[in-house]
N, C-alpha and C positions, 0 to 999 in steps of 0.2 A: 691189852686192844696188838692185837696180831698181826708176826709182819703181813698180811695178807689184807688187812683190812687198814695199816697205814703207810704201807707202799703202795703212795697210783699210779699207774701207769703210766709208760712212760709218751704223750702223748704228742704229736706230727699234725700240728698246725700246713697247713695249707692256704694259700692268700687263694680268695678266690676274685678279688677282684676285679680284676679285670677279665678274669673271662665271662662272654660273649654266652651268647645263644647255644644248646647246645656246645658247651662246652671247644664255645670257638673264643677266639680273640678280640678286647673292641677293632685295632687295631686293621689287625682283620677283616674283619666285617664291615668295613667302609672302607675300603682298599674296595674288593668282592663290589658291594653295592654302586661305588662310581661307575666299576666296572660296565657293569651291567644300565647304568643309566645312561654312559657314555652310547658305549652299547644301542640305544635303548630309539625307534625311532618312530617319529606316527605316518600315519599312514600317507599326509600330509609331503615330509619332509621326503618320504621316499618315490610320489607323483614329482617329487622338484628335482629328485637329481637323475629319475629314467626323463625326463623332460630333456636337463642341461648336456644328459649325455648324447641323448640320443638330437641334437640341438648341435653340439661338438662333430655329432660326427655330418651331420648332415652341412656346415658347413665344410668343412675339412674335403667331401667331399664332390665341396662345388668350384671350395680354389682348383681342386687338379684337372678341373670338368673348361674351371677356367686359363689354365694352362694350357692346358692340349688346343688349348682354340687359336693362346697368341701363339705361341707354336708353329700350325697351320696358317696365324694372321703375317707370321714373319715370315713365312715360307713360301702363299700367293704374294704375298710383296716385292721377293726376291724371284719369282720366277716370270708374274706380271706389271712388276711396277706398282709405286706408287706414289703420288705428286701425294705433300705437303697441305693445308687447306690455303691461298689466298687474297688479298682484295679485289672488292669489284675495281680496283681499274693495274691488277698489275697478272701479268703473262706471266703460269709458275712447267716447268717439265724436266726430266728427269731420262734418267737413261731403265733401258728392259735385258736385265742380260740375255742373252742370243747365244744359239749353243752348236747355232745352221755354226760351215763357212761364209765371212767375206758378207754379213748379214747381220742390218746394226736395226733395233727396234728402240722410236720413247713414245714418251707420252708427253703430250702440252696440253697445257687448256688457259681454251681464248677467253675473257670475260663477259658472257651471255651480251650486254652494251657497248659495244665501243662509240668510238667517236663520229661521226654526220664521213664519213666521206674515208673511214679510218679500213684497209682489210693486215688483211695481213695472206702471204704464202712462206712455200715452200723455193727454195733456190736447192740444187746440188751441182757436184762435182767429180770431178778424178783429174782435173787441173787447178795448180798456183804460176801459171805464168812468172818467168820474172823478175824481180822489178815491182809486182802488181800491193796494191793495199788489198786488195781478197782473190780469190780463187775465179778463172774463169770460169760464169758459171753458165752450165746447158745447156738445163729450161726448170721451171716449173711451175709448180702445183697446188690450186688454193684452196688458205685450211680455214674452217669454218669455224664461229666460236660459239664454247664451248667446249668437249674433253675429245681432242682426238689420239690415235694410233700412228705414228712415224714409222716406214719401215724407208729403211735404205738396200739397197740389195744389190748385190756384182754379179751376174751370169749370161749362164749355154745359154740364150731365147732357143729353144725346143723347135719353136716354128719357122724359121729360117736358118740355127747351126753361127749365129754371131755371140757376142761376148757384148752386154752389155749393162750399164748403169744404171737401175728404174727404182723409181721411187712410189709408196705407195701410201697415202691417207684414208686413213679410216674415223669417221665417225657416225651416229647416226643416222645422219641425213645420206648417209651410203658412199658410198666408198670411189679415191682420188683416183685412177692412177696413171702415170708415162715413164718409159722408159730413152736412154742415149745409146746411140751405140759409139761403141770404146774404140779408141787411137792400138790401130795392131800393137805400141810402144807399150802400151798401158795395158791388154791384153797378156802378155807375157810377166809383165812384171806382179798383176795379180795372181796369176797361176804361178808363180817360180815359188821360193821360200828366201823372204826376207826378213829383213825388223822393224818394226811396226813403231810407232812413237803415239800413242794417244794424250788430246789436249783438250777432248770436247769435255758433255757431257760427264756427269759420274753419276748414282745410282742418288745421292743427295737430291731432295729436288732444288730445283735456283728460280728464285724470281727475281723480276726484273720489270720496270712500268710500260704501262699501256703505250707506246710509239719506236722504242728502244729493241735490237735486232741483237738475237740470240741463237747461238752460235750448238749451233748441235750438236754435228759428228764433225771432228775435223783428226781424221787418222791420218800420220805421215809416214808411205817411205821407203828405210834410206836402202838407196840403191848405190853398192859401190861404197865407193869413198866420195859418198853426193853430203856435202853441208844440210846439217836441217838445225829452223831458226827455232829454238828453247818460246821464242820470247812471245813469235808472232809476229814475225815481223816477219814483213814481203823476201822473202828465199832470195835470194843470191843467184842463183838458177832454176830452171822450171824445174817444180815438184810435184812431183807423184802421188797423192794418196786419195779420199774418199773423200769428202766436206760436203757437211750437209746443213744450211741457215733459216732460218724464224725470221724475215725479215717483213717492216711494215711495208704497205704500197699504199696510191694515194694521202692527197691532205688532208689535216680537221679543220 
């Protein structure tokens, strides 16, 4: 037998056991098939994702609008005042910022129904005499039930050229006002530059029970070496300032 017949050609063994279709290995095919399944969405799933995205964008836009409205409401409360809710047996009041000199504004809410025989009035003054338990009130203005805007102002009346302290109460029922001429020494003090100590209402809502009084305004001018009592006690000497109080009248 010839050599060519006895020598078998050297064969190369190729392992095709792990080969997949088209020459790809089985593991590679499974991975690619899994990725295709992972990124494959049905029409219902796509619509669901779009709906979630639209709802998310709408919620974000709504939250931004709500934030802007809250900012606007905060600015309006700072400019026009705000009264927190009160019970039917409470009186609410708060101070409103004012950008005008010697002008003070407060918001007041009385219950719509007061005990029979009971009413309220606003009293005002620019003088607290030494030893007095309260300022020497110059005049009074009735305050209607419901919500009112109270304004106290020291001004030069253009009608007669005199300096006066005026009180105005504005409500849906109408507006009531009264003014009293200032003593000449008070006019000089108010027109000058002096330190002022405020112990009256703040911007937060103050609540008291029906039948009690509220010191709405207590602005005390510090003139020279004059001492000012900060505890609300009677002054040891005549005290010039701007005072206003809401007090009950009549007997319930």
